[in-house]
Structure formats: C-alpha cells, structure tokens
N, C-alpha and C positions, 0 to 999 in steps of 0.2 A: 416500542423502540427496541431495537436489537441490543442485547446485552453483550458488549464486546469483551467482557471479563469472563463470561461463561466458558468453561472448559469444553472444547469440542470433543466429539467422540474419538476414541483411540483409533477408530477406523477412518478418520477424515483425511488421512494422507499426510506425508511429511511437510509439505509446503504450508498447509493450513495449521498444523501443529507448531511449526517453526514461527509463523507469524504470531500465534497465540503466546508462545514462549517469550518472544520479544516484548509484546504488549504487557504481559504480566510482570516481566522483569522491570519494565519502566514504571509500573504502578506499585510495585513492591516497596515498602518502606526501607528494606535492605538493599534495594536496587540490584538485586540478583535473584536468580532462580536456578534450582538444581533439577536434574532429571528425576530425582526422587520426589520433589515437590509436584511435578506434573503427574507422575504416576499416581501419587496419592490423591490427586484432584479428580481423577476419572470417576465417572458415575458407573458403579458396578455392583453386582450382587456380592454379598459377603463371602460366598463359597467360591468365587472366581479366583483362579490362580494369578497372582501378581506378575508372574513371569511372562504371561501372554501380552502384557502391556509394555514390557521393556523394549521389545523390538521396534514398535512404532516410535517410541521416544528416542531410541538410538538413531533411527532414520531421520527424525526431525533434527537432532543435533548434527547429523551429517549434512543435512540441508543448510544449517547455519554455517558450518565449516565451508561448504561450497560457496555460499554467499561471500564469505571473506576472500576466498581464493579468486573468485570471479571479479572482484572489485579492482584488482591490480593497484595502480597508483592511487586510486580513490579510496583505498582502504581507510585512510585517515578520516573520511567522512562517515564511516560506519560507526554508530554510537555504542557498539557493544564490543566486549572482549570475550572470547570463548576459551574456557578451560576444558578439561576432559569431560566433565559431566555437569558443568555449570556455565551459565551465561551471566555476565555482569555489565551494567551500564558503565561505560567509561567515565571517569571523573571529569574529563575535559570536554564532555559532550554538551551540545546546545549552548555554546558560548558565542558562536558566530552565526550570521544569517544562513550560511550554507549548511550548517549542522541540522537545520530543521527540515530539510528536503526529505531525508529518509523517513523521518517521523510522519510527515504529511502523507507520503506514499503508503506507509504502513497503515495509517488510519484510513486512508482511502480504500484499502482492501478490506478493512474490518467493518466499516460503517455501511449502512444501507444507503447507497447513493441514488437509488431510484425513488423510494418513498419518503426518505428522511434526509434529503440532500442538503437542506439548509440548516446550518448550526450557527446561532448567534449572528444572523444576518449574512453569513458567508454561504455561498452555494458551492459545495465541495465538487460537484460534477463539473460545473463551469470552470472552477479553478484548475481542476485536473486537466481539462481539455485545453485551457489556455497555456498551462505549463507544457503539455505535450506539443502544442503548436510552437512554442518557443524553442524547445529542445530540437524539434525537427528542423526549424529554421536555422539554428546554429549549426546543426550537423551538415546542412547543405550549403553553408557559407554565410548565412545571416544577412544582416542589413548591408554589408559591404558588396554583396552580389545582387545586382538589380534583377537577375532572373529568379531570385528566391522570393516567393510570396507564400503566405499561409492563410488557411481558412479554418475557422472553428465551425463544424457543421454536424456534430453528433448530438448527444443528449442535451447539450448546453445551448442549443440554438434558440433564440428568442424572436418573437414578432417585433416588438418595439417596447420602449419604456411606457407607452400609453396602455399597454396590456397589463401593466403591473409586474412585468418580468416573468410571466408564466411560460413554461416551456412550450414551444411550438412543435409538437410531435409530428404533425402533418407536413412540416416543411423539410423533412429529411430528404425526401425524393427530389424536391426542388433544389436543395443544396447540392445533391449529387449532380443534378443537371447543370447547375451553375459551375461546379468544379470541372465537369466535362467541357463546358464551353470555354472556361479559362485555359484548359489544356489543348483546346482546338480539336476535341474529339467529337 
C-alpha cells in the first residue's frame, strides 16, 4: 500500500509538494505545518545544503496561495488558511457535508486508485467518476435540462452485479462507441 504520509522528493514539483503539505497538516496533532517542517522531512545526505530545499518548498507554498486565489467565492470551502510560511487547518472545517469534497479530492490524488481503489467497501475511482459526472451535469444545466445526460465509462465501468463488481477493463471501447451513438456520431 502506498504511504500517503511519506514525504515526496524535493524534486517532485510544487503541486505534489503542496498536496503533501495539506495532507500532513491534516494529519498533524497541531493541525498546522510550516515550511521548515517540510524541509526537515526531506530525505537527504547530511552534507547537503539545506538552502537547495528551500526553493521547492517556497514554490509549493506559492501553489497553495494560487489555490486560494483561484477558488474565488468558493474559498470558504477550502479547509486551510495560509500564513507566510505555514499552513493551518481552519477551525471551522469539516462541519458541513460540503466541507468534505476538497478532502475527498485531495485523497483521490494521493491514494492509489488503480491497485488499491477500494477502501472499507468504497470504490474511490467509481466515486470520483460519479462525482465528475454530477459536476459535468450541473455545469451543463442538470436535471432541469432534458438535453443533459451523463455516462460513467472510465475506470469505474462494471459488467454487472453478477460479476461481483469487478472492473470491466475491456468495455471502455464499447462505452466510447455507446457515447458516440448517443451523440449521433
């Protein structure tokens, strides 16, 4: 099983480091994490200069700031607050159902949804695809618009309940053909 708490390489990029920073802040008893905490957690030789690790962490904190900026009015659903070199879990996070969406998406990026997609009876890949289908439906008008229909046909496609719910990898091309037929292509 993939260890989602393991610190990625300092070379893994700002998005991956930002995701890791958010996860570790959630897991921390203090519910916060500083840039220094991340720098200290990198796997490195004793003789390596700590300064070379500062820039990737600064870039990751800039990525976190960008996430906040890009949220617009939805910023109230972001479960973190960002200080200059520290991220904190907001005290009012995870009180409403809507508050859990960001956490689900964060975990979906961190967990192995190919080999270890099921956790306590929930199929994360299927849940993600159904969520994506619902978001797309609402974006295009939702149930109020009779022209809007959705299909789940990615990794979460299943033969039937008789098969025990095992993924039907071979049906992807059939699903694309079905989609084309629905579109009149």
